[in-house]
N, C-alpha and C positions, 0 to 999 in steps of 0.2 A: 567462461560463464555463459550460461544460458538460462532464460526465465521464459516463463509461460504464465501469463495473467489468464487463468480459465475463466473467470468471471468477476466482474466488478461492478457494484451497484447496490441500490438498496435492497434487492431480493436476494443477494448472495455474492459472497467473495471469498477467493482462493488463488493463490498464486504458488508455483513450483520454481525453485531457483536449483540449477543443476550444475556441478563442477566436479572434473576428476573422479566421474564414477559415483558421485554421491549427491543424494537430493534431498533437500529440506523444503518444507512447505508453510507459508504464511497464510493463517487464516482459513478456517473449514466452516464456511458458510452456503457450502452448496454439497450435493451428495457425492457419498464415495464413488458411485458409478461414473460420474463426470471425471473425478481425478484419476480414475484407474485407466479410463479412456485416453487422458492426456500424458499418462505416465508412459504409455506405449512408446511414444516418441523418444524416449530414452532407453527404451528397452528395459523398463523396471516394471515391477509389481506394486501394489499398494504396500505390501511388507517391506519393501526396499527403501521407502521414505525413512530417513533416520531420524527427523525429528518434525515436530509441528509447533510452530510458534502462534499464539493468539495476540492480535492487538488490543482487543477488548471485548467483554462481554455482550454486546449488542448481538442479536440472533442472526443478523446477516454476516456476521464474522465467526460464528461459532456454533451454529445450529444443527451441525452434525459431527461434533468433536468427539462424542462418545464413541466412534468408530475407531479412533486411534488407541493404541496402546498406551495405556497410563504413565509407563515409563519413558515416553517419547514425548510428551507434552510440556511445554514451556510456556509461562504466562507471568503477568506482573501482579495477579492476586491469587490467594491461596485457593481460590475456588472459582469455577466458570459455570455460567448455566449448561445445563444438558451433560457436564462432565461429572462422571461418579468416582471423585476422588480428590485427594488433597494435592495442591502443589507445592513442594517444600523444597529447601537444600538449593542447589544449582539451578535446578528449574523453575524457581521461583525468581524472575528476573528482576533486577535493580537498575534503574536509568544510569547510563554510562559504564556500567559493570559488564564488561564483555565476556561471551561464553563460546567454547569451542565445540563444533560438530564436524566431525571429519575433516576437509580443508578449509571449511568456513571458520570465521571469526563473525560472530553476530553482536552487534553492540545496541541494546535497545535505546532509546531517547523518548524522553516525555513529550506527550502532544496535551492539547488543551480540548477536550470534549465532554459532554455531559454524561459520562460514563467514568467512573473512578479508576484511575491508574491507566489510561489510554497511553498506548507507546507506539513509537514507530521503529524503524529498524534500520541499521547499516550493516550491510552484509559484504564481507570481502571474503576472497578466496586466495589471498596472497599476489595476485596479479591484477585483478580488477574489483571494483567496489560499487555495488549498488544501493540506493535508498528506497525505501520502502515508507510512504508519508501519506496518511489518508486518517478521515475522521478527524479534523481539528480545526478548530476557529481560527488559530493562527500559529505560527511557528515560532516558539521561544527562542529569545537571542543567543540562549547559551548553545544551542543545537548548531548554530549557523558554523562553526569551525568544523563539525561534524559532517556537513554536507556540501562543502566547498569541493569543486571541481572532481566530480565524481564521474565514473564510466556510464552509468546507468541511474536514471530517476523513474520510480513509479510514483506518481504524484497526484495527488487530489485535484481535480478541477470539477467542483460538483455543481454549480449553479451559473446560470447566466440571472444577473440580478435584476434586469427588466422582466425577462420571463418570470422570475419568481414573485416579484411584485404584481405582475398582471395575471397570476395564475388563480385558479378557485381554492386554493389552499387558504386553511384559515389563518387568522392572524397571529395566533399563539405559535403556530408551526413556522410561519414565516420569520418570527421573531427567533425562533430557537436555531433556525438554519444560519441566520446572518449573524448572531450572537458570537461572542468570544468563545464560546464553547460548541459551537456548531459545526459548519463546514465551509471549506474555502471556495470562494467564487473562481470564476474563470479569471478575473483580474487579480485577484488575490494570487492565485497558483503562478501565473505568468511572471507577477513582479518578484515572487519570491526565486523563481526559476532565473531570472535574469540576474540575480544575485549570485546564484550558486554554480550555474553553468561554467566551465572552463573549457581549454583546450583538449582536455582528456575526454569530455563527454562526447559520447557515440549516439545514446538514443534516450528519448523521454516518451513514457506512456502515460497520459492522462487518465487518471482513473476516477471510479466512483461518480461518473455522470448521472444527475437526476435525468429519468425518463421524461418527467413532467416538465422539468424547469431548466432545460439544458438541450445543445444538439452538439452532435461532433464537429460540425463546420463552425459552430460559433466558438466553441473551444479553442479549435485550432487557430481561427481566424484572430480571436482575442490574443492567444500566444503571441502570434505575428506583431500585431499592432503593439504590444507592450514591449516586446524586444525591440523594435524601431526606435521606441520614444526612450527607453532606458539604455540601450546600447548603441544605437545609431544602426543598427543593421540585424538582421535575422541569422543567427549562428548557422552553420551548415551541420545540424545535426537532425536525425531522423525523429520526428514526432509523430505518434498516432494517439489515438484515442481508444481505450478498451470499453467493453460492453458486458452486459450480463448474458448474451446469447451466443457469442463467438471467442475463440481463444485468441489472445493476443501474444504470439512469439516473438522474443528477442534474444540479444546477445549473440554470442559466436562461439 
């Protein structure tokens, strides 16, 4: 399995997952042009993407979804902003009910965000498994069994709490971000990951970093600090932070 976090942040999100000649995409919050450029590494065109999975309807996750073929779109709500169609049948995702696309089994898991029916994804190709978790105030305990000892984690690490409180953001926005329907802080993210990672885990990509209230070095430093406190050591796992401006490629 290979993956490419093309962009991750409040201005746009999109990730490609590739295995055995098949490619799927999670979220469509950036231009089709950027996606087409990323697909060249797999020697694929935009039309070759087998399915588009949308985590929720905030614009940074679906702003260009109208570019996708209607019959290829999967989401947890019948309607998505910018999408001229109704999602139904197998394409209307139900938490914990898996769907199959090519070699992939995709299991949607419910998250807690200030947009109805926000979901994350656990994606398996039969050999390796990847989790895509972003835009959630916390991770529901029922999801824990789905997230144990996976090969890859694309996992939200949105803000440094000190930077957030010291920012010029209005109080209502700060309260939204730190609420149970907001976003995971660096500490939250690292704590959850410390309970999930195992001997199979190869790579972690920290995503949806705030451009105003976080830094890559802070997210990575917090990850290491929490791992030492929780596990007594830092696991030998590749850990990187994604951004909105450059691609983050992983897998094998």
